[in-house]
PDB file with SEQRES, HELIX, SHEET and CRYST1 records, atoms N, CA, C and O in Angstrom:
SEQRES   1 A   63  MET SER PRO LEU THR TYR GLU ARG PHE LEU ARG PHE LEU          
SEQRES   2 A   63  GLN ASP GLU LEU ALA ILE PRO ASP ASP ALA ILE ALA THR          
SEQRES   3 A   63  ALA GLU ARG HIS VAL ARG LEU ASN PRO GLY PRO LEU PRO          
SEQRES   4 A   63  MET ILE LEU TRP GLN TYR GLY LEU VAL THR LEU ASP GLN          
SEQRES   5 A   63  LEU ASP ARG ILE TYR ASP TRP LEU GLU ARG ALA                  
HELIX    1 AA1 PRO A    3  ASP A   15  1                                  13    
HELIX    2 AA2 ASP A   21  LEU A   33  1                                  13    
HELIX    3 AA3 LEU A   38  GLN A   44  1                                   7    
HELIX    4 AA4 LEU A   50  ARG A   62  1                                  13    
CRYST1    1.000    1.000    1.000  90.00  90.00  90.00 P 1           1          
ATOM      1  N   MET A   1      73.444 172.789  72.567  1.00  0.00           N  
ATOM      2  CA  MET A   1      74.560 172.077  71.998  1.00  0.00           C  
ATOM      3  C   MET A   1      74.006 170.786  71.381  1.00  0.00           C  
ATOM      4  O   MET A   1      73.237 170.059  72.009  1.00  0.00           O  
ATOM      5  N   SER A   2      74.413 170.527  70.155  1.00  0.00           N  
ATOM      6  CA  SER A   2      73.943 169.319  69.481  1.00  0.00           C  
ATOM      7  C   SER A   2      74.527 168.072  70.152  1.00  0.00           C  
ATOM      8  O   SER A   2      75.566 168.153  70.807  1.00  0.00           O  
ATOM      9  N   PRO A   3      73.872 166.932  69.997  1.00  0.00           N  
ATOM     10  CA  PRO A   3      74.394 165.698  70.602  1.00  0.00           C  
ATOM     11  C   PRO A   3      75.819 165.374  70.137  1.00  0.00           C  
ATOM     12  O   PRO A   3      76.639 164.919  70.935  1.00  0.00           O  
ATOM     13  N   LEU A   4      76.117 165.602  68.863  1.00  0.00           N  
ATOM     14  CA  LEU A   4      77.462 165.335  68.351  1.00  0.00           C  
ATOM     15  C   LEU A   4      78.490 166.259  68.995  1.00  0.00           C  
ATOM     16  O   LEU A   4      79.569 165.809  69.380  1.00  0.00           O  
ATOM     17  N   THR A   5      78.170 167.531  69.114  1.00  0.00           N  
ATOM     18  CA  THR A   5      79.073 168.476  69.760  1.00  0.00           C  
ATOM     19  C   THR A   5      79.257 168.127  71.225  1.00  0.00           C  
ATOM     20  O   THR A   5      80.359 168.242  71.761  1.00  0.00           O  
ATOM     21  N   TYR A   6      78.183 167.700  71.875  1.00  0.00           N  
ATOM     22  CA  TYR A   6      78.271 167.319  73.284  1.00  0.00           C  
ATOM     23  C   TYR A   6      79.197 166.120  73.463  1.00  0.00           C  
ATOM     24  O   TYR A   6      79.983 166.080  74.409  1.00  0.00           O  
ATOM     25  N   GLU A   7      79.110 165.153  72.571  1.00  0.00           N  
ATOM     26  CA  GLU A   7      80.003 163.988  72.634  1.00  0.00           C  
ATOM     27  C   GLU A   7      81.456 164.413  72.433  1.00  0.00           C  
ATOM     28  O   GLU A   7      82.349 163.920  73.122  1.00  0.00           O  
ATOM     29  N   ARG A   8      81.694 165.324  71.494  1.00  0.00           N  
ATOM     30  CA  ARG A   8      83.051 165.847  71.281  1.00  0.00           C  
ATOM     31  C   ARG A   8      83.535 166.599  72.519  1.00  0.00           C  
ATOM     32  O   ARG A   8      84.704 166.509  72.895  1.00  0.00           O  
ATOM     33  N   PHE A   9      82.623 167.339  73.145  1.00  0.00           N  
ATOM     34  CA  PHE A   9      82.949 168.077  74.356  1.00  0.00           C  
ATOM     35  C   PHE A   9      83.351 167.122  75.479  1.00  0.00           C  
ATOM     36  O   PHE A   9      84.335 167.357  76.180  1.00  0.00           O  
ATOM     37  N   LEU A  10      82.587 166.049  75.644  1.00  0.00           N  
ATOM     38  CA  LEU A  10      82.918 165.074  76.680  1.00  0.00           C  
ATOM     39  C   LEU A  10      84.276 164.429  76.412  1.00  0.00           C  
ATOM     40  O   LEU A  10      85.047 164.206  77.346  1.00  0.00           O  
ATOM     41  N   ARG A  11      84.577 164.128  75.154  1.00  0.00           N  
ATOM     42  CA  ARG A  11      85.889 163.567  74.807  1.00  0.00           C  
ATOM     43  C   ARG A  11      87.006 164.567  75.122  1.00  0.00           C  
ATOM     44  O   ARG A  11      88.076 164.178  75.591  1.00  0.00           O  
ATOM     45  N   PHE A  12      86.756 165.854  74.864  1.00  0.00           N  
ATOM     46  CA  PHE A  12      87.730 166.889  75.199  1.00  0.00           C  
ATOM     47  C   PHE A  12      87.993 166.899  76.708  1.00  0.00           C  
ATOM     48  O   PHE A  12      89.144 166.951  77.143  1.00  0.00           O  
ATOM     49  N   LEU A  13      86.928 166.851  77.495  1.00  0.00           N  
ATOM     50  CA  LEU A  13      87.091 166.849  78.949  1.00  0.00           C  
ATOM     51  C   LEU A  13      87.918 165.653  79.404  1.00  0.00           C  
ATOM     52  O   LEU A  13      88.789 165.784  80.263  1.00  0.00           O  
ATOM     53  N   GLN A  14      87.641 164.489  78.827  1.00  0.00           N  
ATOM     54  CA  GLN A  14      88.340 163.264  79.220  1.00  0.00           C  
ATOM     55  C   GLN A  14      89.768 163.222  78.690  1.00  0.00           C  
ATOM     56  O   GLN A  14      90.703 162.939  79.439  1.00  0.00           O  
ATOM     57  N   ASP A  15      89.936 163.501  77.407  1.00  0.00           N  
ATOM     58  CA  ASP A  15      91.239 163.320  76.760  1.00  0.00           C  
ATOM     59  C   ASP A  15      92.208 164.473  77.005  1.00  0.00           C  
ATOM     60  O   ASP A  15      93.377 164.250  77.321  1.00  0.00           O  
ATOM     61  N   GLU A  16      91.730 165.687  76.861  1.00  0.00           N  
ATOM     62  CA  GLU A  16      92.612 166.849  76.964  1.00  0.00           C  
ATOM     63  C   GLU A  16      92.803 167.341  78.405  1.00  0.00           C  
ATOM     64  O   GLU A  16      93.889 167.782  78.780  1.00  0.00           O  
ATOM     65  N   LEU A  17      91.742 167.258  79.198  1.00  0.00           N  
ATOM     66  CA  LEU A  17      91.820 167.778  80.568  1.00  0.00           C  
ATOM     67  C   LEU A  17      91.936 166.676  81.616  1.00  0.00           C  
ATOM     68  O   LEU A  17      92.106 166.956  82.803  1.00  0.00           O  
ATOM     69  N   ALA A  18      91.843 165.429  81.177  1.00  0.00           N  
ATOM     70  CA  ALA A  18      91.987 164.262  82.061  1.00  0.00           C  
ATOM     71  C   ALA A  18      90.987 164.291  83.217  1.00  0.00           C  
ATOM     72  O   ALA A  18      91.319 163.936  84.348  1.00  0.00           O  
ATOM     73  N   ILE A  19      89.769 164.717  82.919  1.00  0.00           N  
ATOM     74  CA  ILE A  19      88.726 164.718  83.936  1.00  0.00           C  
ATOM     75  C   ILE A  19      88.126 163.308  83.966  1.00  0.00           C  
ATOM     76  O   ILE A  19      87.684 162.801  82.935  1.00  0.00           O  
ATOM     77  N   PRO A  20      88.110 162.685  85.125  1.00  0.00           N  
ATOM     78  CA  PRO A  20      87.610 161.307  85.223  1.00  0.00           C  
ATOM     79  C   PRO A  20      86.127 161.199  84.855  1.00  0.00           C  
ATOM     80  O   PRO A  20      85.349 162.135  85.041  1.00  0.00           O  
ATOM     81  N   ASP A  21      85.767 160.036  84.333  1.00  0.00           N  
ATOM     82  CA  ASP A  21      84.377 159.779  83.957  1.00  0.00           C  
ATOM     83  C   ASP A  21      83.424 159.991  85.130  1.00  0.00           C  
ATOM     84  O   ASP A  21      82.333 160.532  84.954  1.00  0.00           O  
ATOM     85  N   ASP A  22      83.834 159.566  86.324  1.00  0.00           N  
ATOM     86  CA  ASP A  22      82.937 159.710  87.475  1.00  0.00           C  
ATOM     87  C   ASP A  22      82.722 161.176  87.843  1.00  0.00           C  
ATOM     88  O   ASP A  22      81.643 161.536  88.315  1.00  0.00           O  
ATOM     89  N   ALA A  23      83.714 162.018  87.639  1.00  0.00           N  
ATOM     90  CA  ALA A  23      83.557 163.453  87.906  1.00  0.00           C  
ATOM     91  C   ALA A  23      82.571 164.064  86.915  1.00  0.00           C  
ATOM     92  O   ALA A  23      81.732 164.883  87.290  1.00  0.00           O  
ATOM     93  N   ILE A  24      82.675 163.665  85.658  1.00  0.00           N  
ATOM     94  CA  ILE A  24      81.743 164.165  84.638  1.00  0.00           C  
ATOM     95  C   ILE A  24      80.334 163.681  84.948  1.00  0.00           C  
ATOM     96  O   ILE A  24      79.379 164.451  84.847  1.00  0.00           O  
ATOM     97  N   ALA A  25      80.195 162.423  85.322  1.00  0.00           N  
ATOM     98  CA  ALA A  25      78.879 161.874  85.664  1.00  0.00           C  
ATOM     99  C   ALA A  25      78.266 162.610  86.854  1.00  0.00           C  
ATOM    100  O   ALA A  25      77.068 162.892  86.862  1.00  0.00           O  
ATOM    101  N   THR A  26      79.080 162.917  87.850  1.00  0.00           N  
ATOM    102  CA  THR A  26      78.596 163.665  89.016  1.00  0.00           C  
ATOM    103  C   THR A  26      78.080 165.033  88.588  1.00  0.00           C  
ATOM    104  O   THR A  26      77.005 165.453  89.015  1.00  0.00           O  
ATOM    105  N   ALA A  27      78.838 165.728  87.747  1.00  0.00           N  
ATOM    106  CA  ALA A  27      78.426 167.055  87.280  1.00  0.00           C  
ATOM    107  C   ALA A  27      77.143 166.959  86.463  1.00  0.00           C  
ATOM    108  O   ALA A  27      76.263 167.809  86.594  1.00  0.00           O  
ATOM    109  N   GLU A  28      77.026 165.933  85.622  1.00  0.00           N  
ATOM    110  CA  GLU A  28      75.813 165.775  84.816  1.00  0.00           C  
ATOM    111  C   GLU A  28      74.588 165.537  85.705  1.00  0.00           C  
ATOM    112  O   GLU A  28      73.503 166.039  85.412  1.00  0.00           O  
ATOM    113  N   ARG A  29      74.758 164.780  86.778  1.00  0.00           N  
ATOM    114  CA  ARG A  29      73.644 164.578  87.719  1.00  0.00           C  
ATOM    115  C   ARG A  29      73.220 165.907  88.338  1.00  0.00           C  
ATOM    116  O   ARG A  29      72.027 166.182  88.467  1.00  0.00           O  
ATOM    117  N   HIS A  30      74.189 166.726  88.717  1.00  0.00           N  
ATOM    118  CA  HIS A  30      73.872 168.021  89.325  1.00  0.00           C  
ATOM    119  C   HIS A  30      73.189 168.951  88.328  1.00  0.00           C  
ATOM    120  O   HIS A  30      72.326 169.743  88.706  1.00  0.00           O  
ATOM    121  N   VAL A  31      73.571 168.857  87.064  1.00  0.00           N  
ATOM    122  CA  VAL A  31      72.923 169.682  86.035  1.00  0.00           C  
ATOM    123  C   VAL A  31      71.445 169.306  85.918  1.00  0.00           C  
ATOM    124  O   VAL A  31      70.591 170.177  85.753  1.00  0.00           O  
ATOM    125  N   ARG A  32      71.149 168.017  86.002  1.00  0.00           N  
ATOM    126  CA  ARG A  32      69.741 167.582  85.919  1.00  0.00           C  
ATOM    127  C   ARG A  32      68.942 168.074  87.124  1.00  0.00           C  
ATOM    128  O   ARG A  32      67.770 168.422  86.984  1.00  0.00           O  
ATOM    129  N   LEU A  33      69.555 168.106  88.292  1.00  0.00           N  
ATOM    130  CA  LEU A  33      68.858 168.534  89.502  1.00  0.00           C  
ATOM    131  C   LEU A  33      68.792 170.049  89.638  1.00  0.00           C  
ATOM    132  O   LEU A  33      67.803 170.592  90.131  1.00  0.00           O  
ATOM    133  N   ASN A  34      69.833 170.719  89.205  1.00  0.00           N  
ATOM    134  CA  ASN A  34      69.941 172.169  89.335  1.00  0.00           C  
ATOM    135  C   ASN A  34      70.509 172.701  88.023  1.00  0.00           C  
ATOM    136  O   ASN A  34      71.718 172.903  87.908  1.00  0.00           O  
ATOM    137  N   PRO A  35      69.634 172.931  87.018  1.00  0.00           N  
ATOM    138  CA  PRO A  35      70.112 173.280  85.686  1.00  0.00           C  
ATOM    139  C   PRO A  35      71.094 174.455  85.697  1.00  0.00           C  
ATOM    140  O   PRO A  35      70.902 175.458  86.385  1.00  0.00           O  
ATOM    141  N   GLY A  36      72.124 174.286  84.923  1.00  0.00           N  
ATOM    142  CA  GLY A  36      73.147 175.303  84.748  1.00  0.00           C  
ATOM    143  C   GLY A  36      74.173 174.773  83.777  1.00  0.00           C  
ATOM    144  O   GLY A  36      74.133 173.599  83.409  1.00  0.00           O  
ATOM    145  N   PRO A  37      75.081 175.608  83.361  1.00  0.00           N  
ATOM    146  CA  PRO A  37      76.094 175.165  82.400  1.00  0.00           C  
ATOM    147  C   PRO A  37      77.040 174.137  83.032  1.00  0.00           C  
ATOM    148  O   PRO A  37      77.548 174.345  84.134  1.00  0.00           O  
ATOM    149  N   LEU A  38      77.266 173.043  82.330  1.00  0.00           N  
ATOM    150  CA  LEU A  38      78.120 171.975  82.827  1.00  0.00           C  
ATOM    151  C   LEU A  38      79.508 172.483  83.236  1.00  0.00           C  
ATOM    152  O   LEU A  38      80.008 172.068  84.281  1.00  0.00           O  
ATOM    153  N   PRO A  39      80.152 173.367  82.455  1.00  0.00           N  
ATOM    154  CA  PRO A  39      81.473 173.852  82.886  1.00  0.00           C  
ATOM    155  C   PRO A  39      81.447 174.521  84.258  1.00  0.00           C  
ATOM    156  O   PRO A  39      82.362 174.330  85.059  1.00  0.00           O  
ATOM    157  N   MET A  40      80.417 175.296  84.528  1.00  0.00           N  
ATOM    158  CA  MET A  40      80.335 175.969  85.823  1.00  0.00           C  
ATOM    159  C   MET A  40      80.082 174.978  86.950  1.00  0.00           C  
ATOM    160  O   MET A  40      80.608 175.145  88.051  1.00  0.00           O  
ATOM    161  N   ILE A  41      79.287 173.957  86.691  1.00  0.00           N  
ATOM    162  CA  ILE A  41      79.044 172.922  87.700  1.00  0.00           C  
ATOM    163  C   ILE A  41      80.355 172.202  88.010  1.00  0.00           C  
ATOM    164  O   ILE A  41      80.675 171.956  89.173  1.00  0.00           O  
ATOM    165  N   LEU A  42      81.106 171.867  86.968  1.00  0.00           N  
ATOM    166  CA  LEU A  42      82.405 171.214  87.180  1.00  0.00           C  
ATOM    167  C   LEU A  42      83.290 172.074  88.080  1.00  0.00           C  
ATOM    168  O   LEU A  42      83.950 171.562  88.984  1.00  0.00           O  
ATOM    169  N   TRP A  43      83.300 173.368  87.831  1.00  0.00           N  
ATOM    170  CA  TRP A  43      84.144 174.273  88.616  1.00  0.00           C  
ATOM    171  C   TRP A  43      83.606 174.439  90.041  1.00  0.00           C  
ATOM    172  O   TRP A  43      84.373 174.388  91.003  1.00  0.00           O  
ATOM    173  N   GLN A  44      82.295 174.636  90.179  1.00  0.00           N  
ATOM    174  CA  GLN A  44      81.696 174.854  91.503  1.00  0.00           C  
ATOM    175  C   GLN A  44      81.952 173.683  92.446  1.00  0.00           C  
ATOM    176  O   GLN A  44      82.109 173.873  93.652  1.00  0.00           O  
ATOM    177  N   TYR A  45      81.994 172.491  91.899  1.00  0.00           N  
ATOM    178  CA  TYR A  45      82.216 171.313  92.735  1.00  0.00           C  
ATOM    179  C   TYR A  45      83.688 170.927  92.811  1.00  0.00           C  
ATOM    180  O   TYR A  45      84.024 169.848  93.298  1.00  0.00           O  
ATOM    181  N   GLY A  46      84.559 171.800  92.334  1.00  0.00           N  
ATOM    182  CA  GLY A  46      85.991 171.568  92.456  1.00  0.00           C  
ATOM    183  C   GLY A  46      86.516 170.461  91.561  1.00  0.00           C  
ATOM    184  O   GLY A  46      87.553 169.863  91.847  1.00  0.00           O  
ATOM    185  N   LEU A  47      85.798 170.186  90.474  1.00  0.00           N  
ATOM    186  CA  LEU A  47      86.203 169.108  89.577  1.00  0.00           C  
ATOM    187  C   LEU A  47      87.136 169.594  88.473  1.00  0.00           C  
ATOM    188  O   LEU A  47      87.783 168.788  87.804  1.00  0.00           O  
ATOM    189  N   VAL A  48      87.206 170.920  88.283  1.00  0.00           N  
ATOM    190  CA  VAL A  48      88.172 171.531  87.364  1.00  0.00           C  
ATOM    191  C   VAL A  48      88.741 172.780  88.022  1.00  0.00           C  
ATOM    192  O   VAL A  48      88.114 173.384  88.892  1.00  0.00           O  
ATOM    193  N   THR A  49      89.928 173.152  87.595  1.00  0.00           N  
ATOM    194  CA  THR A  49      90.560 174.383  88.078  1.00  0.00           C  
ATOM    195  C   THR A  49      90.096 175.561  87.229  1.00  0.00           C  
ATOM    196  O   THR A  49      89.427 175.380  86.212  1.00  0.00           O  
ATOM    197  N   LEU A  50      90.453 176.755  87.652  1.00  0.00           N  
ATOM    198  CA  LEU A  50      90.123 177.934  86.842  1.00  0.00           C  
ATOM    199  C   LEU A  50      90.823 177.883  85.489  1.00  0.00           C  
ATOM    200  O   LEU A  50      90.240 178.280  84.481  1.00  0.00           O  
ATOM    201  N   ASP A  51      92.057 177.404  85.450  1.00  0.00           N  
ATOM    202  CA  ASP A  51      92.766 177.270  84.178  1.00  0.00           C  
ATOM    203  C   ASP A  51      92.034 176.298  83.249  1.00  0.00           C  
ATOM    204  O   ASP A  51      91.889 176.558  82.055  1.00  0.00           O  
ATOM    205  N   GLN A  52      91.580 175.184  83.809  1.00  0.00           N  
ATOM    206  CA  GLN A  52      90.825 174.225  83.007  1.00  0.00           C  
ATOM    207  C   GLN A  52      89.502 174.825  82.543  1.00  0.00           C  
ATOM    208  O   GLN A  52      89.075 174.595  81.412  1.00  0.00           O  
ATOM    209  N   LEU A  53      88.856 175.591  83.413  1.00  0.00           N  
ATOM    210  CA  LEU A  53      87.605 176.247  83.049  1.00  0.00           C  
ATOM    211  C   LEU A  53      87.823 177.194  81.873  1.00  0.00           C  
ATOM    212  O   LEU A  53      87.000 177.244  80.959  1.00  0.00           O  
ATOM    213  N   ASP A  54      88.916 177.938  81.888  1.00  0.00           N  
ATOM    214  CA  ASP A  54      89.259 178.815  80.761  1.00  0.00           C  
ATOM    215  C   ASP A  54      89.435 178.009  79.481  1.00  0.00           C  
ATOM    216  O   ASP A  54      88.949 178.405  78.422  1.00  0.00           O  
ATOM    217  N   ARG A  55      90.127 176.881  79.580  1.00  0.00           N  
ATOM    218  CA  ARG A  55      90.329 176.031  78.404  1.00  0.00           C  
ATOM    219  C   ARG A  55      89.007 175.477  77.893  1.00  0.00           C  
ATOM    220  O   ARG A  55      88.803 175.358  76.685  1.00  0.00           O  
ATOM    221  N   ILE A  56      88.108 175.139  78.814  1.00  0.00           N  
ATOM    222  CA  ILE A  56      86.789 174.632  78.416  1.00  0.00           C  
ATOM    223  C   ILE A  56      86.040 175.700  77.630  1.00  0.00           C  
ATOM    224  O   ILE A  56      85.499 175.412  76.562  1.00  0.00           O  
ATOM    225  N   TYR A  57      86.001 176.924  78.138  1.00  0.00           N  
ATOM    226  CA  TYR A  57      85.269 177.977  77.427  1.00  0.00           C  
ATOM    227  C   TYR A  57      85.931 178.345  76.116  1.00  0.00           C  
ATOM    228  O   TYR A  57      85.241 178.706  75.163  1.00  0.00           O  
ATOM    229  N   ASP A  58      87.264 178.262  76.043  1.00  0.00           N  
ATOM    230  CA  ASP A  58      87.942 178.466  74.762  1.00  0.00           C  
ATOM    231  C   ASP A  58      87.519 177.397  73.766  1.00  0.00           C  
ATOM    232  O   ASP A  58      87.251 177.703  72.604  1.00  0.00           O  
ATOM    233  N   TRP A  59      87.455 176.135  74.215  1.00  0.00           N  
ATOM    234  CA  TRP A  59      87.029 175.052  73.335  1.00  0.00           C  
ATOM    235  C   TRP A  59      85.602 175.275  72.866  1.00  0.00           C  
ATOM    236  O   TRP A  59      85.296 175.097  71.687  1.00  0.00           O  
ATOM    237  N   LEU A  60      84.728 175.664  73.786  1.00  0.00           N  
ATOM    238  CA  LEU A  60      83.324 175.871  73.432  1.00  0.00           C  
ATOM    239  C   LEU A  60      83.147 176.998  72.416  1.00  0.00           C  
ATOM    240  O   LEU A  60      82.264 176.932  71.561  1.00  0.00           O  
ATOM    241  N   GLU A  61      83.984 178.030  72.510  1.00  0.00           N  
ATOM    242  CA  GLU A  61      83.918 179.120  71.538  1.00  0.00           C  
ATOM    243  C   GLU A  61      84.256 178.642  70.135  1.00  0.00           C  
ATOM    244  O   GLU A  61      83.679 179.116  69.156  1.00  0.00           O  
ATOM    245  N   ARG A  62      85.185 177.709  70.039  1.00  0.00           N  
ATOM    246  CA  ARG A  62      85.628 177.196  68.740  1.00  0.00           C  
ATOM    247  C   ARG A  62      84.715 176.094  68.203  1.00  0.00           C  
ATOM    248  O   ARG A  62      84.735 175.798  67.008  1.00  0.00           O  
ATOM    249  N   ALA A  63      83.921 175.491  69.074  1.00  0.00           N  
ATOM    250  CA  ALA A  63      83.084 174.333  68.653  1.00  0.00           C  
ATOM    251  C   ALA A  63      81.915 174.772  67.785  1.00  0.00           C  
ATOM    252  O   ALA A  63      81.122 173.938  67.350  1.00  0.00           O  
TER     253      ALA A  63                                                      
END                                                                             
Protein backbone atom coordinates (compact mmCIF):
# COMPACT_ATOMS: atom_id res chain seq x y z
CA MET A 1 0.00 0.00 0.00
CA SER A 2 1.41 3.38 -0.96
CA PRO A 3 2.03 5.94 1.79
CA LEU A 4 -0.78 8.15 0.44
CA THR A 5 -3.25 5.26 0.40
CA TYR A 6 -2.16 4.26 3.90
CA GLU A 7 -2.84 7.80 5.16
CA ARG A 8 -6.29 7.71 3.52
CA PHE A 9 -6.87 4.31 5.12
CA LEU A 10 -5.97 5.64 8.56
CA ARG A 11 -8.36 8.58 8.07
CA PHE A 12 -11.10 6.10 7.09
CA LEU A 13 -10.50 4.12 10.28
CA GLN A 14 -10.64 7.28 12.39
CA ASP A 15 -13.42 9.19 10.63
CA GLU A 16 -15.76 6.52 9.32
CA LEU A 17 -15.30 3.76 11.90
CA ALA A 18 -14.44 5.98 14.89
CA ILE A 19 -11.47 3.83 15.85
CA PRO A 20 -9.41 5.74 18.43
CA ASP A 21 -5.86 6.81 17.61
CA ASP A 22 -4.49 4.75 20.49
CA ALA A 23 -6.18 1.59 19.18
CA ILE A 24 -4.63 2.15 15.74
CA ALA A 25 -1.23 2.81 17.32
CA THR A 26 -1.50 -0.41 19.35
CA ALA A 27 -2.32 -2.41 16.20
CA GLU A 28 0.57 -0.80 14.30
CA ARG A 29 2.98 -1.80 17.09
CA HIS A 30 1.74 -5.39 16.88
CA VAL A 31 2.18 -5.39 13.10
CA ARG A 32 5.84 -4.40 13.56
CA LEU A 33 6.38 -7.19 16.09
CA ASN A 34 4.29 -9.85 14.37
CA PRO A 35 3.82 -8.92 10.70
CA GLY A 36 0.33 -9.36 9.35
CA PRO A 37 -2.43 -7.32 7.78
CA LEU A 38 -3.44 -4.36 9.95
CA PRO A 39 -7.20 -5.09 9.58
CA MET A 40 -6.74 -8.59 10.97
CA ILE A 41 -4.63 -7.33 13.87
CA LEU A 42 -7.34 -4.79 14.70
CA TRP A 43 -9.91 -7.59 14.73
CA GLN A 44 -7.75 -10.13 16.62
CA TYR A 45 -7.22 -7.67 19.45
CA GLY A 46 -10.91 -6.77 19.61
CA LEU A 47 -10.37 -3.25 18.31
CA VAL A 48 -12.95 -3.66 15.51
CA THR A 49 -16.07 -5.77 15.11
CA LEU A 50 -16.68 -8.21 12.29
CA ASP A 51 -19.00 -5.66 10.66
CA GLN A 52 -16.25 -3.06 10.82
CA LEU A 53 -13.76 -5.58 9.44
CA ASP A 54 -16.08 -6.15 6.47
CA ARG A 55 -16.27 -2.40 5.89
CA ILE A 56 -12.48 -2.16 6.07
CA TYR A 57 -12.00 -4.83 3.41
CA ASP A 58 -14.68 -3.23 1.24
CA TRP A 59 -12.80 0.07 1.49
CA LEU A 60 -9.50 -1.61 0.67
CA GLU A 61 -11.01 -3.21 -2.44
CA ARG A 62 -12.06 0.21 -3.72
CA ALA A 63 -8.79 1.97 -2.79
